[in-house]
ZAMARGU-4260 file (C-alpha; in steps of 0.2 Angstrom, whole numbers, plus 5000, padded with zeros to 4 digits):
<rodrens>
0) 5451/4911/4535 | 5465/4899/4532 | 5461/4891/4515 | 5450/4893/4500 | 5437/4880/4506
5) 5433/4891/4521 | 5434/4906/4510 | 5421/4898/4498 | 5409/4896/4512 | 5412/4913/4519
10) 5409/4921/4501 | 5393/4911/4499 | 5387/4917/4516 | 5392/4935/4514 | 5390/4938/4496
15) 5394/4956/4491 | 5395/4961/4509 | 5412/4952/4512 | 5429/4953/4505 | 5438/4936/4505
20) 5456/4936/4509 | 5464/4919/4513 | 5476/4921/4528 | 5486/4906/4533 | 5490/4914/4550
25) 5472/4911/4555 | 5467/4894/4563 | 5457/4882/4554 | 5440/4888/4560 | 5444/4907/4562
30) 5439/4921/4551 | 5443/4939/4553 | 5429/4952/4553 | 5437/4969/4553 | 5452/4968/4565
35) 5443/4954/4576 | 5447/4936/4574 | 5432/4926/4577 | 5431/4907/4580 | 5417/4899/4569
40) 5419/4881/4575 | 5401/4880/4581 | 5396/4861/4581 | 5410/4855/4569 | 5421/4841/4575
45) 5438/4847/4568 | 5447/4834/4558 | 5460/4837/4545 | 5452/4844/4529 | 5435/4843/4538
50) 5427/4852/4522 | 5432/4837/4512 | 5415/4831/4519 | 5403/4844/4513 | 5390/4839/4526
55) 5401/4851/4537 | 5399/4866/4525 | 5381/4871/4530 | 5386/4870/4548 | 5401/4881/4545
60) 5391/4892/4534 | 5378/4895/4549 | 5392/4899/4561 | 5400/4912/4548 | 5383/4919/4545
65) 5380/4921/4564 | 5397/4930/4566 | 5393/4941/4552 | 5376/4946/4559 | 5384/4949/4576
70) 5396/4961/4567 | 5384/4969/4555 | 5366/4967/4562 | 5359/4978/4548 | 5363/4964/4536
75) 5354/4950/4545 | 5340/4948/4532 | 5352/4948/4517 | 5364/4936/4526 | 5350/4924/4530
80) 5344/4925/4512 | 5362/4921/4506 | 5362/4906/4517 | 5346/4899/4511 | 5351/4903/4493
85) 5367/4892/4493 | 5363/4879/4506 | 5347/4872/4498 | 5354/4868/4481 | 5370/4862/4489
90) 5361/4850/4500 | 5353/4842/4484 | 5371/4840/4477 | 5376/4832/4494 | 5362/4819/4492
95) 5368/4815/4474 | 5386/4814/4480 | 5381/4802/4494 | 5373/4791/4481 | 5389/4790/4471
100) 5399/4786/4487 | 5387/4772/4492 | 5394/4762/4477 | 5413/4766/4482 | 5424/4751/4483
105) 5431/4758/4500 | 5414/4758/4508 | 5414/4747/4524 | 5433/4743/4521 | 5447/4747/4534
110) 5458/4760/4526 | 5474/4768/4531 | 5473/4787/4529 | 5490/4789/4521 | 5484/4805/4511
115) 5477/4815/4526 | 5459/4813/4519 | 5450/4806/4535 | 5435/4816/4533 | 5433/4811/4514
120) 5436/4793/4518 | 5424/4792/4532 | 5411/4801/4521 | 5414/4788/4508 | 5410/4774/4521
125) 5428/4768/4525 | 5434/4764/4543 | 5450/4773/4546 | 5463/4761/4553 | 5482/4764/4552
130) 5484/4745/4549 | 5471/4745/4535 | 5473/4744/4516 | 5480/4759/4507 | 5467/4772/4502
135) 5463/4774/4483 | 5479/4779/4474 | 5470/4793/4465 | 5470/4803/4481 | 5489/4805/4479
140) 5485/4817/4465 | 5469/4824/4470 | 5468/4843/4473 | 5473/4849/4491 | 5462/4864/4491
145) 5449/4872/4480 | 5457/4883/4466 | 5449/4899/4472 | 5438/4904/4487 | 5422/4903/4478
150) 5407/4890/4480 | 5409/4885/4461 | 5428/4881/4465 | 5423/4871/4481 | 5411/4861/4471
155) 5423/4857/4458 | 5436/4852/4471 | 5423/4840/4479 | 5419/4833/4462 | 5437/4828/4460
160) 5438/4821/4477 | 5422/4810/4474 | 5429/4804/4458 | 5445/4799/4467 | 5436/4787/4479
165) 5420/4783/4470
</rodrens>
């Protein structure tokens, strides 16, 4: 994987069965299993920082789970249990975050994506328009990536992003 956000999802999916190493040489939706590089794009529409919209996280997780199962069929039950264990509570968080973003001042506004946060801005209800108003200034100092490839770090990262646009 090429960043800590993808690493966080891979760690949640694989649990103790995986070792997470962030490798910037991989593409944005590639992971390495053994020596093989696997595309885990699945149904995700790739936009810059696509995991700034956590609704993509479970989709990515399912693709990673499927790749891990293909590589290690004996771990199928464990990997499926891991997927349910993190996605169900995560989905409840996303519902809470959606409610916070529903009150965002940028909801329904035309906003220029000057900070490279299109996925986040669209999730918050903004319409991306290069001629639109500047996005929230707090995005200039918002974290660029989770601090570590863990689900807890990814959640902290998302909380910071939501605070920047809510």
